[in-house]
C-alpha positions as CSV (number, residue, x, y, z in Angstrom):
1,M,16.1,5.3,-11.3
2,S,18.9,3.8,-9.6
3,Q,20.5,1.3,-10.9
4,I,21.8,-1.4,-8.3
5,P,23.4,-4.5,-8.7
6,V,22.9,-7.9,-6.8
7,S,25.6,-10.0,-6.2
8,S,25.2,-14.0,-7.1
9,S,26.2,-14.1,-3.2
10,S,22.8,-12.8,-2.0
11,I,21.0,-15.3,-3.2
12,G,23.1,-18.3,-2.5
13,M,22.1,-21.8,-1.3
14,S,21.3,-20.8,2.3
15,A,18.7,-23.5,4.6
16,R,16.0,-21.2,3.7
17,A,17.3,-21.2,-0.4
18,A,17.4,-25.0,0.4
19,Q,14.3,-25.6,1.6
20,R,12.5,-23.1,-1.1
21,S,14.2,-25.8,-3.7
22,N,12.2,-28.9,-2.1
23,P,10.5,-30.6,-4.4
24,G,8.2,-32.0,-1.9
25,H,7.6,-28.1,-0.6
26,A,5.7,-26.0,-2.2
27,F,2.9,-23.8,-2.0
28,R,-0.8,-25.4,-2.7
29,Y,-4.1,-23.5,-3.7
30,E,-6.1,-26.2,-1.8
31,G,-9.8,-24.7,-3.2
32,Y,-12.3,-22.3,-2.0
33,E,-16.2,-22.3,-0.7
34,L,-18.8,-20.1,-0.9
35,D,-21.1,-19.4,1.8
36,A,-24.6,-17.7,1.3
37,S,-25.3,-18.6,4.9
38,S,-22.3,-16.8,6.8
39,N,-21.9,-14.4,3.2
40,R,-18.1,-15.5,3.8
41,L,-15.8,-16.9,1.1
42,V,-13.8,-19.3,2.5
43,C,-9.8,-19.9,1.0
44,H,-7.8,-22.6,1.6
45,Y,-4.1,-23.0,1.1
46,A,-1.3,-24.8,2.5
47,L,2.5,-24.3,2.4
48,G,4.3,-27.9,2.8
49,T,2.6,-29.3,5.7
50,Q,1.3,-26.1,7.3
51,P,-2.5,-25.6,6.6
52,F,-3.7,-21.9,6.4
53,I,-7.7,-20.7,6.4
54,E,-8.6,-16.8,5.1
55,L,-12.1,-15.7,5.5
56,I,-13.4,-12.7,3.3
57,E,-16.9,-11.4,4.6
58,F,-19.0,-9.1,2.9
59,D,-22.5,-7.6,3.6
60,P,-25.5,-9.5,4.2
61,G,-27.7,-10.6,1.1
62,G,-26.5,-10.5,-3.0
63,D,-26.7,-12.7,-5.5
64,W,-24.4,-16.1,-4.1
65,G,-25.2,-18.1,-7.1
66,S,-24.7,-16.2,-9.7
67,A,-21.8,-17.1,-12.5
68,A,-19.9,-13.3,-12.0
69,V,-19.9,-13.8,-8.0
70,H,-18.7,-17.2,-8.5
71,G,-16.0,-15.8,-11.2
72,A,-14.8,-13.1,-9.4
73,A,-14.3,-15.4,-6.4
74,R,-11.7,-17.4,-8.4
75,L,-9.4,-14.2,-8.6
76,V,-10.3,-13.7,-5.1
77,F,-8.7,-17.1,-4.2
78,L,-6.0,-16.7,-7.1
79,L,-5.0,-13.1,-5.5
80,S,-5.1,-14.2,-1.8
81,G,-2.8,-17.1,-2.1
82,I,0.4,-14.4,-2.0
83,S,0.4,-13.6,1.4
84,Y,0.6,-17.4,2.5
85,Y,2.9,-18.2,-0.5
86,K,5.7,-15.1,0.9
87,A,6.2,-17.2,3.9
88,Q,8.5,-19.1,2.5
89,A,8.3,-18.5,-1.2
90,P,9.0,-22.0,-2.9
91,L,10.0,-22.4,-6.6
92,V,7.1,-24.3,-6.7
93,V,2.7,-23.6,-7.1
94,D,0.7,-26.0,-7.3
95,L,-2.8,-25.0,-8.5
96,G,-4.1,-28.0,-7.7
97,D,-7.3,-28.5,-9.4
98,T,-8.1,-25.2,-9.6
99,A,-9.3,-24.4,-13.3
100,V,-7.6,-21.3,-14.6
101,T,-8.0,-19.1,-17.5
102,A,-4.7,-18.3,-19.5
103,A,-5.4,-14.9,-18.9
104,E,-5.6,-15.5,-15.0
105,L,-3.0,-17.6,-14.8
106,E,-1.0,-14.9,-16.7
107,L,-2.0,-11.9,-14.1
108,L,-1.1,-14.7,-11.1
109,R,2.5,-14.8,-12.9
110,A,3.2,-11.3,-13.1
111,F,1.7,-10.9,-9.9
112,Y,3.8,-13.5,-7.9
113,V,7.2,-12.6,-9.6
114,H,6.7,-8.2,-9.8
115,G,4.2,-8.0,-6.7
116,L,6.6,-9.6,-4.9
117,G,9.7,-7.9,-6.2
118,E,10.1,-5.8,-3.3
119,L,9.8,-8.8,-0.9
120,A,12.4,-10.7,-3.2
121,Y,15.1,-7.9,-3.4
122,R,15.2,-7.2,0.8
123,N,15.4,-10.8,1.4
124,G,17.7,-11.7,-1.5
125,I,16.3,-14.2,-3.6
126,D,15.1,-15.0,-7.4
127,L,11.4,-15.0,-7.9
128,S,11.9,-15.4,-11.8
129,N,12.0,-19.2,-12.0
130,I,8.7,-20.1,-9.9
131,E,6.9,-22.9,-11.3
132,F,3.1,-22.9,-11.4
133,R,1.8,-26.1,-11.9
134,L,-1.6,-27.4,-13.3
135,R,-3.7,-30.4,-13.2
136,S,-5.2,-29.2,-17.0
137,E,-4.6,-26.7,-19.1
138,P,-5.7,-23.1,-18.9
139,T,-8.7,-22.2,-21.4
140,G,-8.9,-19.5,-23.0
141,Q,-6.8,-16.9,-24.8
142,V,-5.5,-13.3,-23.3
143,A,-7.7,-10.9,-24.6
144,E,-6.5,-7.2,-25.1
145,G,-6.9,-5.5,-21.7
146,G,-8.8,-2.2,-23.5
147,A,-11.1,0.4,-22.7
148,V,-14.1,0.7,-21.2
149,A,-16.7,0.8,-24.0
150,R,-20.0,1.9,-22.7
151,R,-21.1,4.1,-19.4
152,I,-21.3,3.4,-16.1
153,A,-24.5,3.7,-13.9
154,R,-23.8,2.3,-10.4
155,P,-20.3,2.4,-9.7
156,L,-18.4,0.8,-6.6
157,V,-14.9,3.2,-5.7
158,P,-12.7,1.7,-3.3
159,F,-12.0,4.0,-0.5
160,G,-9.0,4.7,2.0
161,G,-9.2,8.7,2.9
162,G,-6.3,9.9,1.3
163,I,-6.0,12.2,-1.6
164,D,-6.4,10.0,-4.4
165,S,-9.7,8.3,-3.5
166,I,-11.2,11.6,-2.2
167,V,-10.9,13.1,-5.8
168,T,-11.9,10.1,-7.8
169,V,-15.0,10.2,-5.1
170,E,-16.2,13.5,-5.9
171,T,-15.0,13.4,-9.6
172,I,-18.0,10.9,-9.7
173,K,-20.4,11.4,-7.2
174,R,-21.0,14.7,-9.1
175,R,-21.5,12.7,-12.8
176,I,-23.2,9.1,-11.3
177,G,-26.1,9.9,-8.6
178,D,-25.8,6.5,-7.4
179,T,-22.0,5.8,-6.3
180,T,-21.3,3.8,-3.5
181,L,-17.8,3.6,-1.4
182,F,-15.9,0.2,-0.9
183,V,-13.9,0.2,2.5
184,A,-12.1,-3.3,2.8
185,S,-10.9,-3.6,6.7
186,Q,-8.4,-6.6,8.0
187,G,-9.9,-8.5,11.2
188,G,-13.2,-6.4,12.0
189,I,-11.1,-3.0,12.3
190,R,-12.0,0.0,11.2
191,F,-9.6,3.2,11.0
192,Q,-10.9,6.5,12.1
193,A,-8.7,7.5,8.9
194,I,-11.2,5.9,6.7
195,E,-14.0,6.5,8.3
196,A,-13.9,10.5,9.2
197,A,-13.0,11.4,5.3
198,A,-15.8,8.4,4.3
199,A,-18.3,10.9,6.1
200,V,-17.3,13.7,4.2
201,S,-18.3,12.0,1.3
202,G,-22.0,11.9,1.9
203,L,-21.7,8.3,0.1
204,P,-23.2,5.0,1.3
205,I,-20.3,2.5,2.1
206,R,-20.3,-1.3,1.4
207,R,-18.2,-3.4,3.2
208,A,-16.0,-6.0,3.3
209,D,-13.6,-7.8,6.0
210,R,-10.7,-10.1,5.2
211,S,-9.8,-12.5,8.0
212,M,-6.1,-13.4,7.6
213,D,-4.9,-16.9,8.9
214,E,-3.3,-15.9,12.2
215,K,-0.1,-18.2,11.6
216,I,0.7,-15.5,9.1
217,L,0.0,-12.2,11.0
218,R,2.7,-14.4,13.9
219,S,5.3,-14.2,10.7
220,E,8.5,-13.4,13.4
221,E,7.4,-15.9,15.4
222,F,7.4,-18.8,12.8
223,G,10.2,-17.4,11.0
224,F,8.6,-16.7,7.7
225,L,9.9,-14.2,5.1
226,R,8.2,-11.1,6.1
227,G,8.0,-8.2,3.4
228,H,5.4,-6.2,1.5
229,V,2.4,-7.6,-0.3
230,P,0.9,-6.2,-3.3
231,V,-2.5,-5.6,-0.8
232,T,-3.8,-3.4,-3.7
233,G,-4.4,-6.5,-6.8
234,I,-6.0,-8.3,-3.7
235,L,-8.7,-5.3,-2.5
236,S,-9.6,-4.8,-6.4
237,A,-10.3,-9.0,-6.6
238,I,-12.4,-8.3,-3.3
239,A,-14.3,-4.7,-4.3
240,V,-15.6,-7.2,-7.6
241,M,-16.8,-9.6,-5.9
242,A,-18.3,-7.2,-3.5
243,A,-19.6,-5.5,-6.7
244,A,-20.9,-9.0,-8.6
245,L,-22.7,-9.6,-5.8
246,H,-24.7,-6.4,-5.2
247,G,-25.1,-5.2,-8.8
248,H,-22.5,-2.6,-8.6
249,D,-21.4,-2.3,-12.9
250,A,-17.9,-1.1,-12.4
251,V,-15.1,-0.9,-9.8
252,V,-13.3,2.5,-10.0
253,M,-10.1,2.9,-8.9
254,S,-7.4,6.1,-7.7
255,N,-3.9,4.8,-9.4
256,E,-2.6,7.9,-11.0
257,W,0.1,8.1,-13.4
258,S,3.4,7.7,-11.4
259,A,2.7,4.6,-9.5
260,S,4.1,3.0,-12.8
261,E,7.3,4.0,-12.0
262,G,9.4,1.7,-10.2
263,N,11.8,2.3,-7.1
264,L,14.9,0.6,-8.4
265,V,16.1,-1.3,-11.3
266,V,18.5,-4.3,-10.5
267,D,19.9,-6.4,-12.9
268,G,17.8,-4.6,-15.8
269,Q,14.7,-5.6,-13.2
270,S,11.7,-2.7,-12.4
271,I,11.2,-3.1,-8.6
272,N,7.8,-1.3,-7.8
273,H,6.2,-0.9,-4.1
274,Q,3.1,0.1,-6.2
275,Y,3.0,-2.5,-8.8
276,S,-0.8,-3.3,-8.5
277,K,-1.3,0.3,-8.4
278,S,0.1,0.3,-11.8
279,A,-1.0,0.9,-15.2
280,S,0.8,-2.9,-16.2
281,F,-1.3,-4.7,-13.5
282,E,-4.3,-2.7,-14.3
283,V,-4.2,-4.4,-17.9
284,A,-3.5,-7.8,-16.6
285,F,-6.3,-7.6,-14.2
286,R,-9.0,-6.8,-16.5
287,R,-7.9,-9.0,-19.2
288,A,-8.8,-11.7,-16.5
289,L,-11.7,-10.2,-14.7
290,H,-12.8,-10.5,-18.5
291,S,-11.8,-14.2,-18.9
292,A,-13.7,-15.0,-15.8
293,I,-16.8,-13.0,-15.8
294,G,-17.1,-11.4,-19.3
295,D,-17.8,-7.6,-19.4
296,A,-20.3,-8.0,-16.4
297,I,-18.2,-5.6,-14.7
298,A,-16.0,-2.5,-15.7
299,Y,-12.5,-2.2,-13.9
300,F,-10.2,1.1,-14.6
301,S,-8.6,3.8,-12.5
302,L,-10.2,6.9,-12.7
303,L,-7.1,8.9,-12.4
304,R,-4.8,6.8,-14.9
305,P,-4.4,9.9,-17.2
306,F,-2.8,12.0,-14.2
307,S,0.5,12.6,-12.4
308,E,0.3,12.8,-8.6
309,L,1.0,16.9,-9.0
310,R,-2.2,17.2,-11.0
311,V,-4.6,15.2,-8.1
312,A,-2.9,17.5,-5.3
313,Q,-3.7,20.6,-7.4
314,R,-7.7,18.6,-7.7
315,F,-6.9,18.0,-3.9
316,A,-6.2,21.3,-3.1
317,E,-9.9,22.7,-4.0
318,L,-11.4,20.0,-1.6
319,D,-11.8,22.1,1.5
320,A,-14.0,20.2,3.5
321,Y,-11.6,17.0,3.5
322,H,-8.4,19.3,4.3
323,R,-8.6,18.9,8.3
324,V,-10.3,14.7,8.1
325,F,-8.3,12.8,5.1
326,H,-5.2,11.2,6.6
327,S,-2.3,9.0,4.7
328,C,0.2,8.6,7.6
329,N,0.9,5.0,7.2
330,R,1.0,4.8,11.2
331,A,-2.8,5.9,10.8
332,F,-3.7,2.1,9.5
333,R,-1.7,-0.2,12.3
334,V,-3.4,-3.4,13.3
335,D,-2.3,-2.6,17.2
336,P,-4.5,0.1,18.6
337,H,-1.9,1.0,21.1
338,R,0.5,2.1,18.3
339,R,-1.8,3.2,15.6
340,L,-2.0,7.7,15.7
341,E,-5.3,9.4,15.0
342,H,-3.0,12.3,13.9
343,W,-0.3,12.7,11.0
344,C,3.2,11.5,12.8
345,G,4.9,14.3,10.2
346,E,8.2,12.4,9.7
347,C,7.6,9.3,7.5
348,D,8.3,8.8,4.0
349,K,4.3,9.6,3.5
350,C,4.1,12.2,5.4
351,C,6.7,14.2,3.8
352,F,5.5,13.3,0.6
353,I,2.1,14.5,1.0
354,D,2.7,17.2,2.3
355,L,5.6,18.0,-0.7
356,I,2.8,17.7,-3.3
357,L,0.4,19.7,-1.9
358,S,2.3,22.4,-0.7
359,P,2.5,24.1,-4.2
360,F,-1.4,24.7,-3.8
361,L,-2.1,25.1,-0.2
362,G,-0.2,28.0,2.2
363,A,2.4,27.2,4.5
364,A,-0.2,27.9,7.6
365,Q,-3.0,25.5,6.2
366,L,-0.5,22.8,5.9
367,D,1.0,23.6,9.3
368,A,-2.8,22.9,10.5
369,I,-2.9,19.7,8.5
370,F,-0.3,18.2,9.9
371,D,-1.1,19.6,13.9
372,G,1.9,22.1,13.6
373,L,4.3,18.8,12.7
374,E,4.8,20.1,9.0
375,P,7.9,18.1,7.8
376,L,8.4,20.8,5.3
377,T,9.3,22.9,8.7
378,R,11.5,20.2,10.1
379,P,15.4,20.1,8.7
380,A,16.1,17.2,10.8
381,L,14.1,15.1,7.9
382,R,16.4,16.3,5.0
383,N,17.3,12.9,3.7
384,R,14.1,11.5,3.9
385,F,12.6,14.6,1.3
386,Q,16.3,13.9,-0.4
387,R,15.1,10.5,-1.3
388,L,11.8,11.6,-2.5
389,L,13.8,14.3,-4.9
390,G,16.5,12.1,-6.1
391,T,19.2,13.9,-4.2
392,A,20.3,11.0,-2.1
393,P,21.7,7.7,-3.1
394,G,19.4,4.5,-2.5
395,G,16.2,5.2,-5.2
396,K,13.0,6.5,-4.3
397,P,12.0,5.2,-0.6
398,F,9.4,2.2,-1.0
399,E,6.3,3.4,-0.2
400,C,3.6,4.6,-2.0
401,V,4.9,8.1,-3.2
402,G,5.1,10.0,-6.6
403,A,7.8,10.5,-9.2
404,V,10.9,12.2,-8.6
405,A,9.8,14.6,-11.4
406,E,6.6,15.5,-9.4
407,C,8.6,15.6,-6.6
408,R,11.3,18.7,-7.5
409,A,8.2,20.0,-9.8
410,A,6.8,20.3,-6.2
411,L,9.3,21.8,-4.7
412,Q,10.1,24.1,-7.6
413,L,6.5,25.5,-7.4
414,C,6.7,25.7,-3.6
415,A,10.1,27.4,-3.2
416,A,8.4,30.2,-5.1
417,R,5.3,30.7,-3.1
418,P,5.9,34.1,-1.2
419,D,5.3,32.5,2.3
420,R,8.0,30.0,1.7
421,A,10.2,33.0,0.9
422,Q,11.7,32.9,4.6
423,N,11.6,28.8,4.5
424,L,15.8,28.0,4.5
425,F,15.2,24.3,4.5
426,V,12.9,24.8,1.8
427,Q,15.6,26.9,-0.2
428,S,18.1,24.4,0.6
429,L,16.5,21.6,-0.5
430,L,15.8,23.5,-4.3
431,E,19.3,24.9,-4.3
432,E,20.5,21.0,-4.1
433,L,18.6,19.9,-7.0
434,P,21.1,18.5,-10.4
435,D,18.7,20.7,-12.6
436,R,15.2,21.7,-12.4
437,L,12.2,22.0,-14.6
438,S,11.4,24.7,-17.0
439,P,8.0,26.0,-16.5
440,K,6.9,24.0,-20.0
441,E,7.7,20.0,-18.3
442,I,6.3,21.4,-15.1
443,E,2.7,22.2,-17.4
444,R,3.3,19.0,-19.0
445,L,2.3,16.9,-15.4
446,L,0.1,19.0,-14.4
447,A,-1.6,18.1,-17.9
448,P,-3.2,14.7,-18.3
449,F,-1.0,12.1,-19.9
450,N,-2.8,9.9,-23.2
451,E,-2.1,6.1,-21.5
452,H,-5.7,5.5,-19.8
453,W,-8.9,3.0,-19.8
454,L,-11.5,5.6,-18.9
455,P,-15.4,4.8,-20.2
456,D,-17.5,6.3,-22.4
457,G,-18.8,9.7,-19.9
458,F,-15.2,10.5,-18.6
459,A,-12.8,10.7,-21.5
460,T,-14.2,13.9,-21.8
461,E,-12.7,17.3,-22.7
462,D,-14.4,18.5,-19.1
463,F,-12.7,15.9,-17.5
464,L,-8.9,15.4,-19.0
465,G,-8.9,19.6,-19.4
């Protein structure tokens, strides 16, 4: 990872910094309500004198009075607040009358500081000294976030239509018949990129819709900070609440090993675009979940033992999904006039998906997937590939992409394929690599890693082999 210094002048006392340090300008958690009549969780926040309301609507029915639902709702309330805090990122976060556990407070602090690391870097602000104010001391002790020590019978699987969640779904449904997808939407918008792949799975879908306060969606108009929010963490909490409402005993994520690798190191601090997909978030969230609802719902990532390269190898075998899966971010734009129904073929995500699949799918297959816009046939995208391969300055792109080592391994395997021998662009990218991975190093990337928290029934030789 690149080491990029940040000068003290970049976080000086500008007008915005003065506002951040104003004692009366805190971000406040105002409270939340469960409304069973409308199947909604209603969350209230405030930033100075500016109020915000967020609504999360779940499928009809469910046990709205259970202790697990109430505990999960508090986690949603706590984590969703980050979307409004980041508007001005003040130095004080006031939790008001919200009673929290020690594990929840630990999770929240890391979620703000590390989950907003990219936003802080891009906006030249320091979040390391955020003060969390509480009316009462947090309860309980922070327990270990170890593996789930029981079998899973009725899992809920968050699904985004990309290669990771598809591999998870196909693995889970072969082992557990009562598997359900979880799909979250924003403001009632459904994305064809998710719906088409979900249909191929043949599984039932449980849904939740998150309606954010429109003021935060008009950030530029209000002069708010703009930047990345660790949305996977928020969606994890919403999925847990959906599971608690409808009797699922696990939320199974699809975050792999390389999600823990940051993009840059600044003043000794790793900045990770994928923080809420990382192993450290997974452990902290599981601890907070246990403190909130006990062992009612397990939370773990099925793909944690694997590299993105290994996930791609498994996805290549699932040909029913090859023409419907979609990971290009332009397919998920809220504005339908700017949304694409196909891969753009030029963004960082398109380049990464093409690269990571190229050892396992033929050039003609990938050309068909990208509708004739396959990135590896377009030399104009050289700088994007160089960033992925670590041969250009600036660090790994701020995107959900794999580790540099995985990208280099994928390129080496791709370049060795007979159908890529005449691809001069691929061969020239290979020649630029300062070092090449040995066959043993590539083999290691295709094998499982030791650190994971898989429950009984999954940490088995046939799955990990």
